HTML snippet that shows the backbone in 3Dmol.js (N, CA, C, O; Angstrom):
<script src="https://3Dmol.org/build/3Dmol-min.js"></script>
<div id="view" style="width:600px;height:400px;position:relative"></div>
<script>
const pdb = `
ATOM      1  N   MET A   1     103.273 113.571 107.793  1.00  0.00           N
ATOM      2  CA  MET A   1     104.614 114.095 107.785  1.00  0.00           C
ATOM      3  C   MET A   1     105.343 113.566 106.557  1.00  0.00           C
ATOM      4  O   MET A   1     105.251 112.379 106.243  1.00  0.00           O
ATOM      5  N   ALA A   2     106.047 114.418 105.880  1.00  0.00           N
ATOM      6  CA  ALA A   2     106.791 114.047 104.685  1.00  0.00           C
ATOM      7  C   ALA A   2     108.224 113.677 105.059  1.00  0.00           C
ATOM      8  O   ALA A   2     108.766 114.144 106.062  1.00  0.00           O
ATOM      9  N   TYR A   3     108.824 112.821 104.222  1.00  0.00           N
ATOM     10  CA  TYR A   3     110.209 112.423 104.453  1.00  0.00           C
ATOM     11  C   TYR A   3     110.908 112.200 103.120  1.00  0.00           C
ATOM     12  O   TYR A   3     110.258 112.045 102.086  1.00  0.00           O
ATOM     13  N   LEU A   4     112.218 112.185 103.151  1.00  0.00           N
ATOM     14  CA  LEU A   4     113.037 111.981 101.965  1.00  0.00           C
ATOM     15  C   LEU A   4     113.365 110.500 101.847  1.00  0.00           C
ATOM     16  O   LEU A   4     113.852 109.887 102.797  1.00  0.00           O
ATOM     17  N   LYS A   5     113.094 109.925 100.670  1.00  0.00           N
ATOM     18  CA  LYS A   5     113.371 108.510 100.436  1.00  0.00           C
ATOM     19  C   LYS A   5     114.435 108.384  99.354  1.00  0.00           C
ATOM     20  O   LYS A   5     114.357 109.019  98.303  1.00  0.00           O
ATOM     21  N   ARG A   6     115.438 107.541  99.641  1.00  0.00           N
ATOM     22  CA  ARG A   6     116.513 107.260  98.684  1.00  0.00           C
ATOM     23  C   ARG A   6     116.301 105.864  98.124  1.00  0.00           C
ATOM     24  O   ARG A   6     116.152 104.903  98.880  1.00  0.00           O
ATOM     25  N   VAL A   7     116.287 105.749  96.795  1.00  0.00           N
ATOM     26  CA  VAL A   7     116.154 104.453  96.130  1.00  0.00           C
ATOM     27  C   VAL A   7     117.410 104.252  95.301  1.00  0.00           C
ATOM     28  O   VAL A   7     117.744 105.085  94.459  1.00  0.00           O
ATOM     29  N   THR A   8     118.110 103.140  95.540  1.00  0.00           N
ATOM     30  CA  THR A   8     119.330 102.839  94.799  1.00  0.00           C
ATOM     31  C   THR A   8     119.009 101.824  93.712  1.00  0.00           C
ATOM     32  O   THR A   8     118.502 100.737  93.991  1.00  0.00           O
ATOM     33  N   ILE A   9     119.306 102.187  92.484  1.00  0.00           N
ATOM     34  CA  ILE A   9     119.156 101.285  91.346  1.00  0.00           C
ATOM     35  C   ILE A   9     120.497 101.282  90.634  1.00  0.00           C
ATOM     36  O   ILE A   9     120.924 102.293  90.076  1.00  0.00           O
ATOM     37  N   GLY A  10     121.157 100.124  90.662  1.00  0.00           N
ATOM     38  CA  GLY A  10     122.506 100.059  90.122  1.00  0.00           C
ATOM     39  C   GLY A  10     123.435 100.889  90.989  1.00  0.00           C
ATOM     40  O   GLY A  10     123.525 100.677  92.198  1.00  0.00           O
ATOM     41  N   LYS A  11     124.124 101.835  90.367  1.00  0.00           N
ATOM     42  CA  LYS A  11     125.039 102.709  91.109  1.00  0.00           C
ATOM     43  C   LYS A  11     124.466 104.102  91.319  1.00  0.00           C
ATOM     44  O   LYS A  11     125.138 104.970  91.876  1.00  0.00           O
ATOM     45  N   ARG A  12     123.230 104.327  90.879  1.00  0.00           N
ATOM     46  CA  ARG A  12     122.624 105.651  90.994  1.00  0.00           C
ATOM     47  C   ARG A  12     121.636 105.689  92.149  1.00  0.00           C
ATOM     48  O   ARG A  12     120.992 104.691  92.473  1.00  0.00           O
ATOM     49  N   ILE A  13     121.531 106.849  92.756  1.00  0.00           N
ATOM     50  CA  ILE A  13     120.599 107.065  93.862  1.00  0.00           C
ATOM     51  C   ILE A  13     119.549 108.067  93.392  1.00  0.00           C
ATOM     52  O   ILE A  13     119.876 109.159  92.929  1.00  0.00           O
ATOM     53  N   TYR A  14     118.281 107.675  93.520  1.00  0.00           N
ATOM     54  CA  TYR A  14     117.166 108.523  93.137  1.00  0.00           C
ATOM     55  C   TYR A  14     116.466 109.004  94.398  1.00  0.00           C
ATOM     56  O   TYR A  14     116.314 108.241  95.352  1.00  0.00           O
ATOM     57  N   LEU A  15     116.039 110.260  94.412  1.00  0.00           N
ATOM     58  CA  LEU A  15     115.438 110.858  95.596  1.00  0.00           C
ATOM     59  C   LEU A  15     113.968 111.203  95.357  1.00  0.00           C
ATOM     60  O   LEU A  15     113.600 111.724  94.304  1.00  0.00           O
ATOM     61  N   TYR A  16     113.141 110.901  96.354  1.00  0.00           N
ATOM     62  CA  TYR A  16     111.720 111.203  96.321  1.00  0.00           C
ATOM     63  C   TYR A  16     111.331 111.847  97.651  1.00  0.00           C
ATOM     64  O   TYR A  16     111.932 111.551  98.684  1.00  0.00           O
ATOM     65  N   ILE A  17     110.336 112.720  97.627  1.00  0.00           N
ATOM     66  CA  ILE A  17     109.731 113.206  98.854  1.00  0.00           C
ATOM     67  C   ILE A  17     108.401 112.466  98.971  1.00  0.00           C
ATOM     68  O   ILE A  17     107.549 112.554  98.087  1.00  0.00           O
ATOM     69  N   ILE A  18     108.233 111.735 100.076  1.00  0.00           N
ATOM     70  CA  ILE A  18     107.105 110.835 100.289  1.00  0.00           C
ATOM     71  C   ILE A  18     106.287 111.293 101.502  1.00  0.00           C
ATOM     72  O   ILE A  18     106.833 111.835 102.463  1.00  0.00           O
ATOM     73  N   LYS A  19     104.992 111.069 101.441  1.00  0.00           N
ATOM     74  CA  LYS A  19     104.116 111.357 102.575  1.00  0.00           C
ATOM     75  C   LYS A  19     103.256 110.120 102.835  1.00  0.00           C
ATOM     76  O   LYS A  19     102.754 109.507 101.893  1.00  0.00           O
ATOM     77  N   SER A  20     103.083 109.751 104.098  1.00  0.00           N
ATOM     78  CA  SER A  20     102.222 108.636 104.469  1.00  0.00           C
ATOM     79  C   SER A  20     100.801 109.156 104.644  1.00  0.00           C
ATOM     80  O   SER A  20     100.570 110.161 105.316  1.00  0.00           O
ATOM     81  N   VAL A  21      99.840 108.445 104.020  1.00  0.00           N
ATOM     82  CA  VAL A  21      98.442 108.848 104.057  1.00  0.00           C
ATOM     83  C   VAL A  21      97.623 107.664 104.540  1.00  0.00           C
ATOM     84  O   VAL A  21      97.762 106.563 104.007  1.00  0.00           O
ATOM     85  N   ARG A  22      96.772 107.866 105.535  1.00  0.00           N
ATOM     86  CA  ARG A  22      95.928 106.792 106.050  1.00  0.00           C
ATOM     87  C   ARG A  22      94.641 106.751 105.242  1.00  0.00           C
ATOM     88  O   ARG A  22      93.948 107.759 105.104  1.00  0.00           O
ATOM     89  N   ARG A  23      94.328 105.568 104.707  1.00  0.00           N
ATOM     90  CA  ARG A  23      93.083 105.328 103.980  1.00  0.00           C
ATOM     91  C   ARG A  23      92.390 104.143 104.627  1.00  0.00           C
ATOM     92  O   ARG A  23      92.745 102.989 104.386  1.00  0.00           O
ATOM     93  N   GLY A  24      91.401 104.445 105.448  1.00  0.00           N
ATOM     94  CA  GLY A  24      90.703 103.389 106.178  1.00  0.00           C
ATOM     95  C   GLY A  24      91.637 102.769 107.204  1.00  0.00           C
ATOM     96  O   GLY A  24      92.150 103.464 108.081  1.00  0.00           O
ATOM     97  N   ASP A  25      91.860 101.462 107.098  1.00  0.00           N
ATOM     98  CA  ASP A  25      92.748 100.789 108.048  1.00  0.00           C
ATOM     99  C   ASP A  25      94.142 100.578 107.475  1.00  0.00           C
ATOM    100  O   ASP A  25      94.966  99.900 108.088  1.00  0.00           O
ATOM    101  N   ARG A  26      94.414 101.153 106.302  1.00  0.00           N
ATOM    102  CA  ARG A  26      95.729 100.989 105.667  1.00  0.00           C
ATOM    103  C   ARG A  26      96.463 102.324 105.599  1.00  0.00           C
ATOM    104  O   ARG A  26      95.850 103.391 105.596  1.00  0.00           O
ATOM    105  N   VAL A  27      97.774 102.238 105.544  1.00  0.00           N
ATOM    106  CA  VAL A  27      98.603 103.422 105.346  1.00  0.00           C
ATOM    107  C   VAL A  27      99.270 103.282 103.986  1.00  0.00           C
ATOM    108  O   VAL A  27      99.955 102.294 103.720  1.00  0.00           O
ATOM    109  N   GLU A  28      99.066 104.279 103.126  1.00  0.00           N
ATOM    110  CA  GLU A  28      99.651 104.272 101.794  1.00  0.00           C
ATOM    111  C   GLU A  28     100.680 105.385 101.694  1.00  0.00           C
ATOM    112  O   GLU A  28     100.609 106.383 102.411  1.00  0.00           O
ATOM    113  N   LYS A  29     101.629 105.199 100.802  1.00  0.00           N
ATOM    114  CA  LYS A  29     102.645 106.221 100.573  1.00  0.00           C
ATOM    115  C   LYS A  29     102.292 106.992  99.313  1.00  0.00           C
ATOM    116  O   LYS A  29     101.925 106.411  98.292  1.00  0.00           O
ATOM    117  N   LYS A  30     102.408 108.309  99.402  1.00  0.00           N
ATOM    118  CA  LYS A  30     102.112 109.173  98.267  1.00  0.00           C
ATOM    119  C   LYS A  30     103.378 109.938  97.908  1.00  0.00           C
ATOM    120  O   LYS A  30     103.997 110.558  98.773  1.00  0.00           O
ATOM    121  N   VAL A  31     103.767 109.898  96.636  1.00  0.00           N
ATOM    122  CA  VAL A  31     104.944 110.636  96.177  1.00  0.00           C
ATOM    123  C   VAL A  31     104.530 112.091  95.987  1.00  0.00           C
ATOM    124  O   VAL A  31     103.675 112.398  95.157  1.00  0.00           O
ATOM    125  N   LEU A  32     105.138 112.978  96.757  1.00  0.00           N
ATOM    126  CA  LEU A  32     104.855 114.403  96.636  1.00  0.00           C
ATOM    127  C   LEU A  32     105.688 115.040  95.533  1.00  0.00           C
ATOM    128  O   LEU A  32     105.211 115.899  94.792  1.00  0.00           O
ATOM    129  N   GLU A  33     106.964 114.596  95.435  1.00  0.00           N
ATOM    130  CA  GLU A  33     107.844 115.161  94.411  1.00  0.00           C
ATOM    131  C   GLU A  33     108.978 114.192  94.124  1.00  0.00           C
ATOM    132  O   GLU A  33     109.576 113.618  95.034  1.00  0.00           O
ATOM    133  N   TYR A  34     109.260 114.021  92.830  1.00  0.00           N
ATOM    134  CA  TYR A  34     110.413 113.245  92.395  1.00  0.00           C
ATOM    135  C   TYR A  34     111.542 114.228  92.135  1.00  0.00           C
ATOM    136  O   TYR A  34     111.399 115.153  91.334  1.00  0.00           O
ATOM    137  N   LEU A  35     112.664 114.026  92.814  1.00  0.00           N
ATOM    138  CA  LEU A  35     113.775 114.965  92.690  1.00  0.00           C
ATOM    139  C   LEU A  35     114.820 114.524  91.685  1.00  0.00           C
ATOM    140  O   LEU A  35     115.676 115.323  91.306  1.00  0.00           O
ATOM    141  N   GLY A  36     114.778 113.291  91.246  1.00  0.00           N
ATOM    142  CA  GLY A  36     115.699 112.819  90.220  1.00  0.00           C
ATOM    143  C   GLY A  36     116.916 112.135  90.794  1.00  0.00           C
ATOM    144  O   GLY A  36     117.016 111.889  91.996  1.00  0.00           O
ATOM    145  N   ALA A  37     117.852 111.831  89.887  1.00  0.00           N
ATOM    146  CA  ALA A  37     119.032 111.069  90.260  1.00  0.00           C
ATOM    147  C   ALA A  37     120.076 111.932  90.961  1.00  0.00           C
ATOM    148  O   ALA A  37     120.707 111.478  91.916  1.00  0.00           O
ATOM    149  N   GLU A  38     120.262 113.129  90.518  1.00  0.00           N
ATOM    150  CA  GLU A  38     121.293 113.980  91.116  1.00  0.00           C
ATOM    151  C   GLU A  38     120.802 115.423  91.191  1.00  0.00           C
ATOM    152  O   GLU A  38     121.267 116.279  90.438  1.00  0.00           O
ATOM    153  N   PRO A  39     119.857 115.696  92.105  1.00  0.00           N
ATOM    154  CA  PRO A  39     119.384 117.073  92.196  1.00  0.00           C
ATOM    155  C   PRO A  39     120.473 117.968  92.784  1.00  0.00           C
ATOM    156  O   PRO A  39     121.247 117.538  93.639  1.00  0.00           O
ATOM    157  N   GLY A  40     120.524 119.192  92.328  1.00  0.00           N
ATOM    158  CA  GLY A  40     121.476 120.137  92.886  1.00  0.00           C
ATOM    159  C   GLY A  40     121.120 120.457  94.333  1.00  0.00           C
ATOM    160  O   GLY A  40     119.973 120.297  94.750  1.00  0.00           O
ATOM    161  N   ALA A  41     122.102 120.905  95.086  1.00  0.00           N
ATOM    162  CA  ALA A  41     121.886 121.201  96.502  1.00  0.00           C
ATOM    163  C   ALA A  41     120.816 122.271  96.684  1.00  0.00           C
ATOM    164  O   ALA A  41     120.022 122.202  97.622  1.00  0.00           O
ATOM    165  N   ASP A  42     120.790 123.257  95.794  1.00  0.00           N
ATOM    166  CA  ASP A  42     119.820 124.336  95.908  1.00  0.00           C
ATOM    167  C   ASP A  42     118.401 123.817  95.674  1.00  0.00           C
ATOM    168  O   ASP A  42     117.482 124.167  96.415  1.00  0.00           O
ATOM    169  N   ARG A  43     118.221 122.983  94.643  1.00  0.00           N
ATOM    170  CA  ARG A  43     116.898 122.418  94.360  1.00  0.00           C
ATOM    171  C   ARG A  43     116.438 121.513  95.501  1.00  0.00           C
ATOM    172  O   ARG A  43     115.274 121.550  95.900  1.00  0.00           O
ATOM    173  N   LEU A  44     117.349 120.711  96.016  1.00  0.00           N
ATOM    174  CA  LEU A  44     117.014 119.814  97.116  1.00  0.00           C
ATOM    175  C   LEU A  44     116.587 120.607  98.348  1.00  0.00           C
ATOM    176  O   LEU A  44     115.585 120.278  98.982  1.00  0.00           O
ATOM    177  N   ARG A  45     117.335 121.641  98.685  1.00  0.00           N
ATOM    178  CA  ARG A  45     117.026 122.473  99.850  1.00  0.00           C
ATOM    179  C   ARG A  45     115.662 123.147  99.691  1.00  0.00           C
ATOM    180  O   ARG A  45     114.878 123.191 100.639  1.00  0.00           O
ATOM    181  N   LYS A  46     115.376 123.676  98.491  1.00  0.00           N
ATOM    182  CA  LYS A  46     114.093 124.341  98.253  1.00  0.00           C
ATOM    183  C   LYS A  46     112.930 123.363  98.371  1.00  0.00           C
ATOM    184  O   LYS A  46     111.900 123.696  98.956  1.00  0.00           O
ATOM    185  N   ALA A  47     113.084 122.153  97.819  1.00  0.00           N
ATOM    186  CA  ALA A  47     112.011 121.154  97.874  1.00  0.00           C
ATOM    187  C   ALA A  47     111.762 120.709  99.310  1.00  0.00           C
ATOM    188  O   ALA A  47     110.610 120.590  99.728  1.00  0.00           O
ATOM    189  N   LEU A  48     112.819 120.462 100.064  1.00  0.00           N
ATOM    190  CA  LEU A  48     112.660 120.024 101.446  1.00  0.00           C
ATOM    191  C   LEU A  48     112.000 121.105 102.292  1.00  0.00           C
ATOM    192  O   LEU A  48     111.172 120.801 103.151  1.00  0.00           O
ATOM    193  N   THR A  49     112.359 122.356 102.056  1.00  0.00           N
ATOM    194  CA  THR A  49     111.758 123.466 102.780  1.00  0.00           C
ATOM    195  C   THR A  49     110.287 123.614 102.401  1.00  0.00           C
ATOM    196  O   THR A  49     109.441 123.815 103.272  1.00  0.00           O
ATOM    197  N   TYR A  50     109.979 123.517 101.114  1.00  0.00           N
ATOM    198  CA  TYR A  50     108.607 123.664 100.626  1.00  0.00           C
ATOM    199  C   TYR A  50     107.680 122.612 101.243  1.00  0.00           C
ATOM    200  O   TYR A  50     106.575 122.941 101.674  1.00  0.00           O
ATOM    201  N   TRP A  51     108.116 121.367 101.286  1.00  0.00           N
ATOM    202  CA  TRP A  51     107.287 120.277 101.797  1.00  0.00           C
ATOM    203  C   TRP A  51     107.401 120.118 103.314  1.00  0.00           C
ATOM    204  O   TRP A  51     106.693 119.292 103.890  1.00  0.00           O
ATOM    205  N   GLY A  52     108.259 120.873 103.965  1.00  0.00           N
ATOM    206  CA  GLY A  52     108.369 120.835 105.422  1.00  0.00           C
ATOM    207  C   GLY A  52     109.107 119.622 105.954  1.00  0.00           C
ATOM    208  O   GLY A  52     108.828 119.163 107.062  1.00  0.00           O
ATOM    209  N   VAL A  53     110.047 119.098 105.178  1.00  0.00           N
ATOM    210  CA  VAL A  53     110.818 117.934 105.615  1.00  0.00           C
ATOM    211  C   VAL A  53     111.954 118.424 106.487  1.00  0.00           C
ATOM    212  O   VAL A  53     112.710 119.313 106.097  1.00  0.00           O
ATOM    213  N   LYS A  54     112.073 117.833 107.686  1.00  0.00           N
ATOM    214  CA  LYS A  54     113.134 118.221 108.610  1.00  0.00           C
ATOM    215  C   LYS A  54     114.032 117.033 108.869  1.00  0.00           C
ATOM    216  O   LYS A  54     113.578 115.888 108.861  1.00  0.00           O
ATOM    217  N   GLU A  55     115.296 117.300 109.096  1.00  0.00           N
ATOM    218  CA  GLU A  55     116.256 116.237 109.387  1.00  0.00           C
ATOM    219  C   GLU A  55     115.993 115.692 110.780  1.00  0.00           C
ATOM    220  O   GLU A  55     115.783 116.449 111.728  1.00  0.00           O
ATOM    221  N   LYS A  56     116.008 114.371 110.891  1.00  0.00           N
ATOM    222  CA  LYS A  56     115.818 113.754 112.204  1.00  0.00           C
ATOM    223  C   LYS A  56     117.091 113.926 113.016  1.00  0.00           C
ATOM    224  O   LYS A  56     118.185 113.742 112.483  1.00  0.00           O
ATOM    225  N   PRO A  57     116.976 114.273 114.291  1.00  0.00           N
ATOM    226  CA  PRO A  57     118.177 114.448 115.118  1.00  0.00           C
ATOM    227  C   PRO A  57     118.945 113.139 115.252  1.00  0.00           C
ATOM    228  O   PRO A  57     118.352 112.079 115.451  1.00  0.00           O
ATOM    229  N   GLY A  58     120.250 113.220 115.144  1.00  0.00           N
ATOM    230  CA  GLY A  58     121.099 112.052 115.334  1.00  0.00           C
ATOM    231  C   GLY A  58     121.232 111.162 114.112  1.00  0.00           C
ATOM    232  O   GLY A  58     121.873 110.114 114.191  1.00  0.00           O
ATOM    233  N   ARG A  59     120.649 111.543 112.987  1.00  0.00           N
ATOM    234  CA  ARG A  59     120.732 110.720 111.790  1.00  0.00           C
ATOM    235  C   ARG A  59     121.942 111.135 110.956  1.00  0.00           C
ATOM    236  O   ARG A  59     122.360 112.293 110.980  1.00  0.00           O
ATOM    237  N   GLY A  60     122.494 110.181 110.223  1.00  0.00           N
ATOM    238  CA  GLY A  60     123.570 110.487 109.296  1.00  0.00           C
ATOM    239  C   GLY A  60     124.964 110.477 109.891  1.00  0.00           C
ATOM    240  O   GLY A  60     125.928 110.777 109.186  1.00  0.00           O
ATOM    241  N   LYS A  61     125.101 110.143 111.163  1.00  0.00           N
ATOM    242  CA  LYS A  61     126.417 110.152 111.793  1.00  0.00           C
ATOM    243  C   LYS A  61     126.877 108.744 112.138  1.00  0.00           C
ATOM    244  O   LYS A  61     127.927 108.572 112.757  1.00  0.00           O
ATOM    245  N   GLY A  62     126.107 107.735 111.746  1.00  0.00           N
ATOM    246  CA  GLY A  62     126.484 106.364 112.070  1.00  0.00           C
ATOM    247  C   GLY A  62     125.986 105.963 113.439  1.00  0.00           C
ATOM    248  O   GLY A  62     125.506 106.792 114.211  1.00  0.00           O
ATOM    249  N   ARG A  63     126.106 104.693 113.727  1.00  0.00           N
ATOM    250  CA  ARG A  63     125.650 104.197 115.021  1.00  0.00           C
ATOM    251  C   ARG A  63     126.767 104.284 116.049  1.00  0.00           C
ATOM    252  O   ARG A  63     127.940 104.102 115.725  1.00  0.00           O
ATOM    253  N   LYS A  64     126.392 104.562 117.278  1.00  0.00           N
ATOM    254  CA  LYS A  64     127.377 104.604 118.355  1.00  0.00           C
ATOM    255  C   LYS A  64     127.771 103.187 118.733  1.00  0.00           C
ATOM    256  O   LYS A  64     126.947 102.273 118.705  1.00  0.00           O
ATOM    257  N   GLY A  65     129.009 103.014 119.079  1.00  0.00           N
ATOM    258  CA  GLY A  65     129.473 101.716 119.531  1.00  0.00           C
ATOM    259  C   GLY A  65     129.884 100.760 118.438  1.00  0.00           C
ATOM    260  O   GLY A  65     130.194  99.600 118.708  1.00  0.00           O
ATOM    261  N   ARG A  66     129.889 101.230 117.212  1.00  0.00           N
ATOM    262  CA  ARG A  66     130.301 100.355 116.107  1.00  0.00           C
ATOM    263  C   ARG A  66     131.625 100.766 115.572  1.00  0.00           C
ATOM    264  O   ARG A  66     132.134 100.145 114.639  1.00  0.00           O
TER     265      ARG A  66
END
`;
const viewer = $3Dmol.createViewer("view");
viewer.addModel(pdb, "pdb");
viewer.setStyle({}, {cartoon: {color: "spectrum"}});
viewer.zoomTo();
viewer.render();
</script>
């Protein structure tokens, strides 16, 4: 399953689409696509759709009770 990874360096956020791959007894991460520092919404949507990345339910709204 692929997922979107955000890496913060300084004040910029870089986006990658990552897939976990099992090799023997280890799990390695494979970069499927580098989206850059500020991909446009259209490019981001197309890449996520192409790689089959779906938003996890309940994510992005903060934690309850805080």
